[in-house]
Backbone bond lengths (Angstrom), bond angles and torsions (degrees), N, CA, C in turn:
res aa  C-N    CA-C-N  psi(-1)  N-CA   C-N-CA  omega(-1)  CA-C   N-CA-C  phi
1 M - - - 1.463 - - 1.522 109.77 -
2 E 1.389 116.47 -49.55 1.464 121.09 -179.54 1.516 110.63 -61.18
3 Q 1.328 118.06 -36.20 1.452 120.43 178.19 1.520 110.60 -65.23
4 A 1.317 114.28 -36.08 1.469 118.10 -179.75 1.501 110.42 -66.25
5 L 1.353 116.25 -41.65 1.468 119.73 -179.18 1.542 111.18 -66.11
6 A 1.321 116.69 -42.79 1.463 119.40 178.43 1.491 111.56 -61.10
7 F 1.346 115.77 -42.99 1.446 119.61 178.09 1.510 110.75 -61.30
8 S 1.347 116.10 -41.19 1.469 120.22 -178.57 1.521 110.15 -65.67
9 G 1.408 117.65 -39.72 1.493 119.79 -179.76 1.503 110.85 -66.01
10 N 1.317 118.51 -41.38 1.448 120.23 178.96 1.505 111.45 -63.14
11 L 1.328 112.79 -39.30 1.459 117.48 -179.80 1.511 110.37 -63.27
12 F 1.384 114.94 -39.92 1.467 118.94 -178.97 1.530 111.41 -66.81
13 T 1.343 116.80 -40.22 1.469 120.53 -178.66 1.509 111.25 -64.74
14 E 1.308 116.53 -43.49 1.450 119.58 179.79 1.516 111.04 -65.88
15 S 1.339 116.15 -37.52 1.469 119.06 179.50 1.523 110.11 -65.15
16 A 1.379 115.76 -43.33 1.484 118.90 -179.42 1.510 110.81 -64.69
17 A 1.301 116.84 -41.12 1.452 120.02 -179.90 1.496 111.67 -63.73
18 S 1.355 115.60 -40.68 1.457 118.63 179.48 1.506 111.91 -65.40
19 M 1.372 117.34 -28.05 1.467 120.60 179.77 1.537 110.21 -78.79
20 L 1.335 118.03 -31.00 1.461 120.31 -177.13 1.518 113.39 -81.47
21 R 1.309 116.97 -22.90 1.460 118.99 -176.32 1.515 112.95 -56.29
22 P 1.370 119.47 -44.01 1.482 117.91 179.82 1.534 112.74 -60.60
23 F 1.339 116.38 -39.05 1.476 119.34 -178.66 1.518 112.30 -68.10
24 L 1.312 116.58 -38.45 1.464 119.48 177.69 1.510 111.83 -65.39
25 A 1.293 115.23 -36.99 1.461 119.40 178.20 1.516 111.20 -64.61
26 L 1.352 115.12 -42.78 1.473 118.45 178.54 1.529 111.72 -63.80
27 L 1.343 117.36 -40.22 1.467 121.15 -179.77 1.518 111.42 -63.96
28 L 1.351 116.47 -40.42 1.456 120.42 178.23 1.514 111.62 -64.68
29 A 1.306 116.43 -38.88 1.471 120.28 178.68 1.513 111.66 -65.77
30 A 1.341 114.81 -38.98 1.481 118.60 179.68 1.520 111.19 -63.33
31 C 1.337 116.62 -40.32 1.468 119.73 178.91 1.522 112.22 -63.77
32 L 1.346 115.43 -36.43 1.458 119.02 -178.39 1.505 112.47 -68.33
33 V 1.315 116.69 -31.50 1.475 119.65 -177.44 1.513 111.98 -96.92
34 M 1.341 119.18 0.16 1.469 121.98 -178.98 1.516 110.08 -65.05
35 P 1.341 120.12 136.05 1.474 122.37 -179.89 1.522 110.91 -61.70
36 P 1.340 117.75 148.30 1.475 121.23 -179.37 1.509 113.23 -57.90
37 A 1.352 118.22 -37.38 1.459 121.19 -178.17 1.504 111.11 -61.97
38 V 1.385 115.76 -38.51 1.461 119.55 -179.20 1.506 109.80 -69.41
39 R 1.387 117.06 -40.85 1.452 119.82 179.29 1.530 111.36 -63.41
40 A 1.374 115.88 -33.94 1.459 119.10 179.90 1.506 111.50 -65.86
41 Q 1.358 116.58 -33.72 1.448 119.98 -179.45 1.509 111.68 -68.27
42 T 1.295 116.30 -28.52 1.461 119.18 -177.28 1.509 111.64 -73.39
43 A 1.341 118.53 -23.44 1.468 120.92 179.92 1.516 109.55 -141.73
44 P 1.353 118.14 78.37 1.476 121.43 -177.35 1.511 110.84 -60.77
45 A 1.323 115.06 132.03 1.463 120.25 -178.99 1.516 109.63 -93.60
46 Q 1.319 117.10 153.34 1.461 122.01 176.43 1.523 109.00 -73.31
47 P 1.337 117.89 141.41 1.471 120.49 -179.51 1.504 110.65 -64.24
48 L 1.336 115.22 137.19 1.457 121.57 179.88 1.511 109.28 -115.81
49 T 1.293 116.54 151.18 1.461 119.77 176.09 1.512 109.38 -79.45
50 A 1.321 115.37 156.13 1.467 119.62 -174.57 1.522 111.42 -71.68
51 T 1.322 117.93 -25.23 1.463 119.22 -173.08 1.513 113.38 -102.22
52 T 1.317 118.15 -39.42 1.464 119.99 -173.49 1.507 113.28 -105.89
53 G 1.339 117.22 -18.53 1.451 119.79 -177.97 1.507 112.31 73.31
54 T 1.321 117.69 18.28 1.470 121.33 177.64 1.510 109.52 -113.56
55 K 1.333 116.15 168.93 1.454 120.47 -179.82 1.525 109.22 -67.84
56 P 1.340 116.54 139.96 1.469 118.21 177.87 1.516 110.54 -65.86
57 A 1.308 115.71 142.19 1.461 119.47 178.81 1.516 110.06 -66.56
58 A 1.320 115.29 138.10 1.461 119.72 179.83 1.523 109.68 -64.78
59 K 1.323 116.69 135.25 1.451 121.30 -178.68 1.520 109.83 -74.65
60 K 1.328 116.21 130.19 1.445 120.40 177.13 1.521 108.88 -80.22
61 P 1.329 115.98 140.63 1.472 117.53 178.86 1.511 110.91 -59.68
62 A 1.303 114.37 135.76 1.460 119.14 -177.47 1.515 109.93 -64.29
63 K 1.314 116.16 133.26 1.446 120.40 178.22 1.522 109.93 -75.03
64 K 1.320 114.13 139.42 1.450 118.81 177.97 1.524 109.07 -70.96
65 V 1.286 114.58 125.63 1.458 119.25 -178.57 1.512 108.14 -82.34
66 K 1.327 115.01 121.25 1.450 119.55 178.99 1.523 109.67 -72.31
67 A 1.300 113.76 136.43 1.465 118.24 178.76 1.513 109.02 -64.27
68 A 1.283 114.88 137.12 1.466 119.35 179.69 1.514 109.17 -63.61
69 R 1.334 115.60 142.84 1.458 119.08 -178.78 1.519 111.51 -62.34
70 S 1.296 115.67 -32.39 1.458 118.11 -178.03 1.514 112.40 -67.32
71 A 1.352 116.36 -22.12 1.461 118.61 -179.90 1.511 111.06 -67.71
72 A 1.347 116.74 -27.50 1.455 120.07 -179.34 1.526 111.96 -85.28
73 V 1.296 118.68 -6.90 1.455 122.59 -178.21 1.524 109.05 -97.14
74 P 1.339 118.15 124.64 1.462 119.64 179.18 1.519 111.29 -56.13
75 A 1.320 115.13 148.94 1.457 119.80 -178.85 1.517 111.20 -57.74
76 A 1.355 116.24 -34.29 1.456 119.84 -178.62 1.517 112.35 -66.00
77 E 1.351 117.93 -20.47 1.451 120.82 -179.10 1.528 111.87 -84.47
78 T 1.311 117.13 -14.78 1.464 119.63 -176.23 1.518 113.50 -117.65
79 G 1.319 118.65 -20.85 1.454 121.42 -177.92 1.513 111.94 -85.18
80 P 1.334 116.90 -167.25 1.464 121.17 177.94 1.528 110.24 -58.30
81 C 1.316 116.54 142.98 1.469 121.40 -177.25 1.523 109.68 -114.63
82 S 1.296 116.09 110.22 1.459 120.02 176.09 1.526 111.25 -90.39
83 L 1.341 115.89 -26.34 1.464 119.83 -178.27 1.525 110.22 -144.97
84 G 1.314 116.01 119.00 1.460 121.17 173.37 1.521 109.05 -97.30
85 V 1.315 116.88 135.34 1.463 121.75 -176.79 1.525 109.22 -109.81
86 I 1.315 115.40 123.37 1.468 121.84 179.34 1.526 107.72 -120.35
87 S 1.309 116.33 112.25 1.462 120.30 178.06 1.520 108.96 -107.40
88 A 1.326 115.81 121.29 1.465 121.86 -179.69 1.520 111.01 -120.01
89 I 1.330 115.96 34.23 1.463 118.97 175.00 1.524 109.69 -65.67
90 G 1.329 114.55 -41.20 1.462 118.93 175.85 1.512 113.89 80.60
91 N 1.325 115.13 -158.36 1.462 120.78 -173.27 1.519 112.29 -126.04
92 H 1.329 116.00 32.51 1.467 119.76 -178.81 1.530 110.19 -107.38
93 F 1.324 115.13 133.72 1.464 121.79 179.24 1.519 106.91 -129.26
94 E 1.328 115.23 121.43 1.466 119.55 -176.51 1.524 110.75 -93.53
95 V 1.313 115.47 134.01 1.465 122.39 177.17 1.530 107.17 -118.51
96 D 1.344 116.03 111.01 1.467 121.40 -174.95 1.521 110.40 -115.90
97 K 1.332 113.92 147.29 1.467 120.33 175.97 1.518 107.97 -134.63
98 F 1.344 116.09 123.55 1.463 121.18 -176.08 1.523 110.10 -118.84
99 G 1.343 114.10 140.64 1.457 120.69 174.59 1.514 110.46 -117.64
100 V 1.323 115.70 -153.98 1.454 120.09 -178.54 1.531 110.96 -77.21
101 T 1.312 117.45 -37.17 1.454 121.61 -178.23 1.521 110.39 -112.96
102 V 1.332 115.59 166.53 1.451 121.18 -179.66 1.520 111.35 -65.93
103 F 1.318 116.74 -22.50 1.453 120.49 -179.38 1.528 112.05 -74.24
104 E 1.319 116.53 -12.10 1.466 120.40 178.46 1.530 112.32 -98.29
105 T 1.309 116.31 10.15 1.457 121.06 -178.30 1.528 110.87 -86.64
106 E 1.315 116.13 131.18 1.457 121.91 176.22 1.526 108.14 -126.74
107 V 1.326 116.45 127.92 1.464 121.86 179.31 1.525 108.38 -125.48
108 N 1.329 116.33 124.22 1.469 121.74 -178.74 1.521 109.95 -130.98
109 D 1.307 115.38 143.06 1.464 122.11 177.52 1.523 109.00 -111.11
110 V 1.341 116.04 124.68 1.459 121.87 -176.15 1.529 109.34 -118.79
111 S 1.317 116.89 137.46 1.466 121.16 178.84 1.530 110.18 -81.89
112 I 1.336 115.49 133.80 1.472 120.90 -178.99 1.528 109.60 -129.92
113 D 1.323 117.27 54.53 1.465 121.96 -176.15 1.526 112.91 -56.70
114 A 1.326 117.09 -36.66 1.466 120.59 -172.89 1.526 113.67 -80.47
115 W 1.310 119.10 -3.03 1.462 120.64 -176.08 1.522 112.98 -78.60
116 G 1.318 118.29 -22.41 1.464 121.17 175.51 1.513 115.17 62.61
117 L 1.321 118.16 42.73 1.466 120.37 -177.08 1.522 112.57 -70.53
118 D 1.337 117.31 -34.50 1.466 119.35 177.31 1.526 111.07 -67.78
119 D 1.319 117.25 -35.78 1.470 120.23 175.51 1.526 110.81 -67.06
120 L 1.317 116.19 -33.20 1.469 120.27 177.17 1.526 110.82 -63.09
121 V 1.323 116.70 -40.69 1.474 120.45 178.03 1.522 110.19 -59.42
122 M 1.330 116.30 -46.57 1.463 120.08 -179.54 1.526 110.97 -62.14
123 A 1.309 116.60 -39.95 1.472 120.79 -179.69 1.529 111.12 -63.44
124 R 1.338 117.49 -39.27 1.466 119.86 -178.42 1.539 110.87 -72.88
125 V 1.337 116.99 -35.17 1.466 119.47 176.78 1.521 109.87 -64.37
126 R 1.320 117.04 -44.93 1.462 120.75 179.71 1.534 110.82 -64.38
127 A 1.315 116.62 -36.80 1.462 119.24 178.36 1.524 111.33 -66.36
128 T 1.329 116.52 -33.06 1.467 120.74 -179.31 1.516 112.13 -77.80
129 T 1.345 117.06 -38.37 1.463 121.29 -174.71 1.524 113.69 -93.50
130 G 1.329 117.38 -15.26 1.456 120.01 -173.40 1.512 112.21 81.11
131 D 1.336 117.42 9.03 1.472 123.93 174.23 1.522 112.98 70.46
132 A 1.313 119.14 16.09 1.464 121.20 -179.23 1.522 109.95 -82.00
133 G 1.330 116.08 113.15 1.459 121.06 176.92 1.508 114.66 69.25
134 V 1.341 117.63 19.48 1.461 121.98 -178.69 1.525 109.37 -98.49
135 R 1.322 116.66 133.83 1.464 120.47 -178.05 1.519 110.40 -132.22
136 K 1.315 115.76 135.43 1.465 121.10 175.84 1.521 109.19 -81.01
137 I 1.319 116.05 129.20 1.458 121.72 179.87 1.527 108.65 -99.83
138 A 1.331 116.18 124.58 1.462 120.10 179.24 1.529 109.41 -68.76
139 V 1.322 115.35 137.67 1.459 121.13 -179.27 1.524 108.98 -108.98
140 P 1.329 118.58 113.76 1.463 120.68 178.21 1.525 111.08 -60.87
141 K 1.312 114.65 151.39 1.463 119.48 179.35 1.522 110.55 -60.38
142 D 1.319 114.90 135.91 1.472 122.83 178.05 1.525 113.50 67.22
143 A 1.331 118.05 14.65 1.467 119.84 178.94 1.526 111.51 -62.71
144 F 1.343 117.20 -30.11 1.464 121.05 -178.31 1.527 112.38 -105.39
145 E 1.318 116.89 13.44 1.468 120.20 -176.52 1.527 111.58 -59.03
146 L 1.323 117.52 -49.42 1.462 120.14 -178.82 1.526 112.23 -73.36
147 Y 1.302 116.94 -19.69 1.465 119.79 176.26 1.533 109.84 -71.92
148 Y 1.330 115.44 -42.95 1.467 119.63 179.68 1.532 112.25 -81.04
149 H 1.309 116.75 -29.80 1.470 120.78 -178.71 1.529 108.84 -129.42
150 P 1.313 116.89 72.07 1.474 120.09 -176.53 1.531 111.52 -67.43
151 K 1.323 114.28 151.77 1.454 119.91 175.74 1.526 109.29 -74.88
152 S 1.278 115.08 167.43 1.461 120.50 178.85 1.530 110.19 -60.52
153 I 1.314 116.27 148.12 1.463 120.62 179.61 1.532 111.20 -65.22
154 F 1.338 115.78 -16.14 1.461 119.70 -179.65 1.531 111.91 -90.81
155 S 1.351 116.88 -6.03 1.458 119.64 -179.63 1.526 109.65 -80.08
156 S 1.322 115.76 156.09 1.459 120.39 -179.70 1.522 110.42 -77.87
157 G 1.314 115.71 161.81 1.462 120.23 178.41 1.513 110.87 106.39
158 P 1.331 116.55 155.87 1.469 120.82 -178.96 1.522 111.83 -70.02
159 R 1.310 115.54 149.60 1.465 120.63 177.15 1.521 109.42 -73.36
160 V 1.314 116.32 141.95 1.457 121.88 -179.45 1.525 108.83 -92.16
161 T 1.319 116.30 124.50 1.453 121.30 179.02 1.521 109.50 -118.73
162 L 1.320 115.73 160.41 1.453 119.99 179.52 1.528 111.95 -62.06
163 P 1.340 120.36 -47.41 1.473 119.69 176.57 1.528 112.35 -58.77
164 G 1.336 117.10 -36.15 1.456 119.83 179.07 1.518 112.47 -65.17
165 I 1.330 117.14 -40.48 1.462 121.06 177.91 1.525 109.87 -65.47
166 V 1.323 116.44 -43.42 1.466 120.69 -179.47 1.529 110.02 -61.93
167 R 1.307 116.93 -41.76 1.462 120.52 178.81 1.536 110.55 -60.60
168 N 1.320 117.02 -41.02 1.468 120.89 -176.97 1.524 112.84 -66.94
169 I 1.311 117.74 -34.79 1.464 119.49 -174.04 1.532 112.84 -98.27
170 T 1.337 117.22 2.74 1.477 119.64 -179.53 1.525 111.67 -124.28
171 A 1.319 116.57 30.31 1.465 120.01 -175.96 1.524 112.48 -58.06
172 N 1.331 117.66 -34.82 1.469 121.06 -176.35 1.530 113.08 -112.79
173 A 1.322 117.62 10.04 1.467 120.05 -175.82 1.529 112.54 -80.39
174 N 1.327 116.95 -41.38 1.474 122.23 177.92 1.523 113.15 56.72
175 C 1.317 116.60 46.15 1.466 120.80 176.27 1.534 109.41 -93.35
176 Q 1.326 115.04 153.49 1.460 119.12 -179.37 1.525 111.33 -69.17
177 R 1.330 115.66 -38.44 1.460 121.15 179.25 1.524 109.40 -143.64
178 Y 1.326 114.76 161.11 1.459 120.36 177.93 1.522 109.14 -129.14
179 L 1.311 115.60 124.29 1.450 121.78 176.06 1.525 107.12 -97.88
180 V 1.321 116.60 121.78 1.459 121.91 -174.02 1.529 109.01 -117.57
181 V 1.313 115.77 129.89 1.466 121.47 177.92 1.517 108.40 -114.45
182 T 1.318 116.23 119.82 1.463 122.25 -178.98 1.529 109.22 -129.06
183 T 1.326 115.74 175.25 1.459 120.71 175.55 1.520 109.32 -109.89
184 F 1.323 116.90 165.57 1.459 121.09 178.84 1.528 109.44 -144.03
185 N 1.313 115.64 167.85 1.459 121.98 178.50 1.524 109.40 -90.60
186 G 1.323 116.73 123.02 1.452 121.35 -179.75 1.514 111.73 -119.11
187 K 1.315 115.66 179.09 1.458 121.23 179.42 1.521 110.26 -124.37
188 I 1.313 115.21 148.33 1.463 119.70 175.18 1.524 107.94 -68.80
189 P 1.339 117.45 128.61 1.470 120.22 -177.30 1.526 111.90 -51.55
190 G 1.341 115.29 133.75 1.462 121.05 177.28 1.514 114.51 80.37
191 T 1.341 116.76 5.39 1.468 120.01 -179.18 1.528 109.45 -137.34
192 N 1.326 114.97 175.16 1.452 121.18 172.79 1.531 111.25 -104.33
193 L 1.318 116.17 14.44 1.459 121.18 -178.81 1.532 109.56 -78.73
194 E 1.312 115.95 127.31 1.468 121.21 -175.88 1.519 111.11 -97.41
195 V 1.339 115.25 136.06 1.469 121.83 174.24 1.530 107.31 -126.08
196 N 1.302 115.85 132.16 1.469 120.73 -170.70 1.519 111.88 -108.34
197 G 1.341 114.82 130.57 1.458 119.97 173.12 1.511 113.70 65.22
198 I 1.318 115.54 -120.62 1.468 122.66 -175.41 1.520 108.93 -121.67
199 G 1.313 116.00 136.24 1.458 117.44 179.69 1.511 113.43 171.48
200 T 1.328 114.99 -154.52 1.460 122.25 -179.00 1.522 108.86 -144.81
201 Y 1.318 116.00 153.30 1.462 118.69 176.29 1.521 109.97 -140.48
202 N 1.341 113.46 154.89 1.458 121.96 178.12 1.516 106.84 -125.62
203 Q 1.316 116.81 129.65 1.458 121.21 -173.18 1.517 110.13 -134.88
204 G 1.342 116.76 144.13 1.452 119.62 176.59 1.508 113.21 157.14
205 I 1.306 113.74 -163.44 1.458 121.58 -178.23 1.525 108.50 -116.54
206 G 1.314 115.07 130.47 1.459 119.56 178.17 1.513 111.77 61.78
207 S 1.316 115.91 -141.38 1.466 121.56 -178.73 1.516 112.79 -114.54
208 I 1.324 117.01 2.74 1.470 119.81 -176.01 1.519 111.35 -111.29
209 L 1.337 117.12 -56.19 1.459 120.95 -176.80 1.515 110.19 -82.51
210 R 1.314 116.39 74.19 1.463 121.33 -177.03 1.528 109.35 -133.87
211 H 1.325 116.25 155.20 1.464 121.59 177.00 1.517 108.02 -141.66
212 S 1.328 115.89 151.79 1.471 121.09 -175.79 1.525 110.43 -122.03
213 H 1.347 115.60 150.66 1.458 121.08 -176.54 1.525 109.88 -148.35
214 L 1.324 115.42 161.17 1.460 123.00 172.83 1.524 108.86 -107.96
215 F 1.315 117.19 155.92 1.462 120.53 173.59 1.522 109.03 -145.51
216 A 1.322 114.98 145.77 1.468 122.50 177.75 1.522 107.42 -139.80
217 N 1.314 115.75 87.02 1.464 121.51 -179.59 1.532 108.88 -85.30
218 I 1.310 116.11 88.57 1.460 121.03 179.97 1.527 109.36 -120.76
219 Q 1.316 116.01 147.47 1.454 120.83 178.35 1.524 109.87 -136.34
220 I 1.325 115.15 153.75 1.463 122.51 -177.80 1.519 108.97 -112.59
221 S 1.316 116.25 136.87 1.458 121.81 175.50 1.516 108.78 -130.26
222 M 1.332 116.60 146.69 1.458 121.78 177.15 1.521 108.69 -117.38
223 I 1.351 116.36 126.04 1.452 122.86 -176.85 1.523 109.02 -116.69
224 D 1.328 117.02 132.61 1.457 121.19 176.77 1.525 110.28 -68.55
225 G 1.338 116.53 136.27 1.453 121.06 -175.00 1.510 114.99 -77.53
226 Q 1.337 117.98 -11.56 1.464 121.15 179.59 1.528 111.41 -104.26
227 S 1.309 116.92 -51.62 1.462 120.97 -177.77 1.524 112.67 -89.81
228 Y 1.321 116.50 -18.79 1.469 123.61 -175.99 1.526 111.66 59.26
229 E 1.301 114.85 33.94 1.451 120.53 172.61 1.520 109.13 -95.12
230 T 1.324 115.74 151.53 1.458 120.75 178.92 1.524 109.87 -72.97
231 I 1.317 116.56 128.94 1.461 122.37 179.03 1.523 108.43 -91.60
232 S 1.311 116.09 144.56 1.461 120.57 179.87 1.516 110.12 -52.16
233 N 1.331 115.41 139.10 1.466 119.75 -179.68 1.519 112.48 -90.44
234 F 1.331 116.99 13.51 1.470 122.38 175.35 1.531 112.77 61.18
235 G 1.348 115.84 22.25 1.461 119.13 177.95 1.506 114.44 74.64
236 A 1.337 117.54 12.13 1.466 119.50 -176.59 1.517 111.86 -63.86
237 D 1.339 117.08 -47.20 1.458 119.89 -179.53 1.520 111.32 -63.84
238 T 1.321 116.36 -46.01 1.463 120.24 -178.10 1.515 111.04 -61.26
239 G 1.328 115.29 -45.67 1.461 118.90 -178.57 1.514 112.75 -65.41
240 S 1.321 117.40 -44.30 1.463 120.31 -176.72 1.520 111.14 -68.50
241 R 1.341 116.78 -38.68 1.459 119.03 179.88 1.524 111.17 -70.43
242 L 1.328 116.53 -37.09 1.464 119.60 177.58 1.518 110.33 -63.74
243 A 1.329 117.00 -44.39 1.461 120.33 179.34 1.525 111.01 -63.18
244 E 1.324 115.75 -36.84 1.457 119.12 -179.33 1.522 111.31 -70.04
245 S 1.324 116.76 -37.36 1.466 119.91 -179.01 1.528 111.92 -71.14
246 M 1.324 116.45 -21.81 1.467 119.96 -178.27 1.527 112.82 -91.94
247 R 1.314 116.72 3.71 1.464 119.16 178.81 1.523 109.95 -66.00
248 I 1.317 115.65 135.52 1.465 120.08 178.02 1.520 109.95 -80.33
249 T 1.313 116.12 -37.44 1.462 121.19 179.09 1.524 109.27 -112.19
250 E 1.304 115.02 159.84 1.462 119.56 -178.42 1.528 110.71 -70.94
251 D 1.311 115.17 145.88 1.467 121.38 174.88 1.529 108.10 -60.33
252 P 1.322 117.96 120.97 1.479 119.50 -177.70 1.524 113.20 -61.61
253 L 1.335 117.23 -23.22 1.458 119.29 178.71 1.528 111.85 -69.52
254 K 1.333 116.90 -18.84 1.460 120.82 -177.94 1.529 113.00 -94.84
255 K 1.304 116.87 -15.51 1.459 120.08 -178.82 1.519 110.52 -72.39
256 L 1.326 116.94 133.27 1.464 122.11 -178.61 1.518 109.42 -131.10
257 D 1.308 117.27 133.59 1.465 121.26 175.54 1.524 109.36 -65.27
258 N 1.328 115.29 141.31 1.460 119.25 178.83 1.527 112.07 -57.66
259 A 1.325 116.32 -31.05 1.466 120.22 -179.24 1.526 111.51 -66.16
260 D 1.335 117.04 -21.67 1.465 120.61 -179.14 1.521 112.82 -94.38
261 F 1.327 116.90 -3.96 1.466 119.56 176.69 1.529 108.11 -70.60
262 P 1.338 117.60 129.52 1.466 119.85 -173.13 1.530 113.36 -70.72
263 D 1.296 115.08 124.85 1.455 121.23 177.10 1.532 108.59 -142.77
264 P 1.330 117.55 106.86 1.463 128.83 8.17 1.536 111.57 -74.67
265 P 1.326 117.93 166.64 1.463 121.06 -178.17 1.520 114.23 -55.41
266 A 1.347 117.70 -34.85 1.466 120.91 -177.88 1.520 112.16 -62.24
267 A 1.338 117.49 -19.05 1.467 120.90 179.60 1.521 111.80 -68.36
268 A 1.314 117.88 -12.84 1.463 120.72 -178.22 1.518 111.90 -61.87
269 S 1.322 117.78 -36.18 1.469 120.59 -174.98 1.515 112.69 -63.51
270 N 1.329 117.68 -25.09 1.471 121.42 -178.97 1.526 112.56 -104.14
271 S 1.314 117.42 8.51 1.462 120.59 -177.97 1.522 110.99 -85.67
272 V 1.320 116.52 114.35 1.463 121.44 177.65 1.528 110.04 -67.82
273 V 1.324 116.58 -35.75 1.466 120.84 179.81 1.522 110.77 -62.21
274 L 1.334 116.60 -49.37 1.457 120.07 -179.64 1.524 111.24 -63.83
275 R 1.329 116.28 -42.84 1.476 119.73 -179.88 1.521 111.31 -59.76
276 D 1.338 116.47 -50.09 1.464 119.92 -176.94 1.526 112.25 -68.61
277 R 1.331 116.50 -36.66 1.471 119.13 -179.77 1.531 111.06 -68.93
278 I 1.330 117.25 -39.88 1.463 120.37 178.58 1.523 110.36 -67.09
279 R 1.312 117.56 -42.00 1.466 120.42 178.62 1.532 110.48 -61.87
280 T 1.331 117.11 -38.06 1.461 121.09 177.97 1.525 110.69 -66.32
281 L 1.333 116.62 -41.07 1.466 121.06 -179.80 1.526 111.05 -65.55
282 I 1.335 117.16 -44.23 1.466 120.92 179.33 1.522 110.80 -65.72
283 T 1.319 116.85 -41.51 1.470 121.15 178.91 1.529 110.84 -59.38
284 A 1.329 116.55 -43.32 1.465 120.46 -179.95 1.520 111.07 -63.08
285 K 1.328 117.20 -41.38 1.459 120.59 -179.87 1.532 111.12 -66.61
286 L 1.326 116.82 -44.38 1.463 120.42 -179.23 1.523 111.70 -65.91
287 D 1.319 116.55 -44.67 1.463 119.66 -179.29 1.527 111.80 -64.94
288 R 1.326 116.40 -26.57 1.470 120.30 177.95 1.526 111.85 -77.41
289 D 1.340 117.28 -39.77 1.464 120.75 -171.01 1.523 115.08 -98.47
290 L 1.324 118.43 -28.91 1.466 120.35 -174.85 1.535 113.93 -57.37
291 P 1.325 120.01 -42.25 1.472 118.68 -178.84 1.528 113.28 -55.53
292 S 1.327 117.65 -34.52 1.467 120.44 -179.96 1.517 111.19 -66.71
293 Y 1.327 117.52 -35.04 1.453 121.31 -179.42 1.523 111.97 -80.19
294 L 1.309 116.17 -28.86 1.460 120.28 -173.08 1.520 114.38 -98.91
295 K 1.314 117.34 -3.14 1.475 118.28 -174.73 1.519 112.24 -65.64
296 A 1.334 117.19 -21.69 1.463 120.34 179.69 1.523 112.07 -88.23
297 Q 1.375 117.86 -0.67 1.462 120.41 -178.28 1.515 111.13 -76.06
């Protein structure tokens, strides 16, 4: 029986093989005549370089080139400096209220950091000079504190002068000259009432007969960059103040409506009217006086 089964299995294997041979032959023939493009699709090759026969190196993403710091610095800040500009107007705005007697006097100091008055000075100087060789000098905090609020003459220590302050803050600037804009204490015309720096005042009797005004007591000084001596101001301050004192009518830029006078005083810092009016007043003063100081540049 087992011999019969073995014989039958061999017979079956040979029969199956004989039936498959024609199909295998046809398949082999088909492969031989298959177009090269079709054969390439069946086994995609890895890309090779033309010279080395190896895979090309993966390209690294290009690094973002950081802009050079000097590109963000104006040329006038890095090149030769013929004129250094120091503005010490600061961020103080005085709000004063005067009555008939000294007991009715109110003086308040309000911070106006956002008004940018020192930047305004630089802008007007550049507009006058064309920005050629002009450099803004950074002013350290409280650098002019003792200049505006000097100690008693009987106190110990050296006296603080404007040339001395300029020398201290321009050690590495190397400018030929320094134009310095500061404030001063002035008086209301025809009175002994003092108004300091930049601000506004309201004056009168009671709550009805009152009038309001703006003031911008600013002055320009020119300091030599080598000797740090004060250079003549060409009579600009004297002439402008004399002309102002001889005015028959009040400067319209200084007139302020009572409704715009800040009440309470702290409201001044957020007043768009006061900010714009003061900037206009300072601009007019600078544009009038700067040419006299800069004509020798």
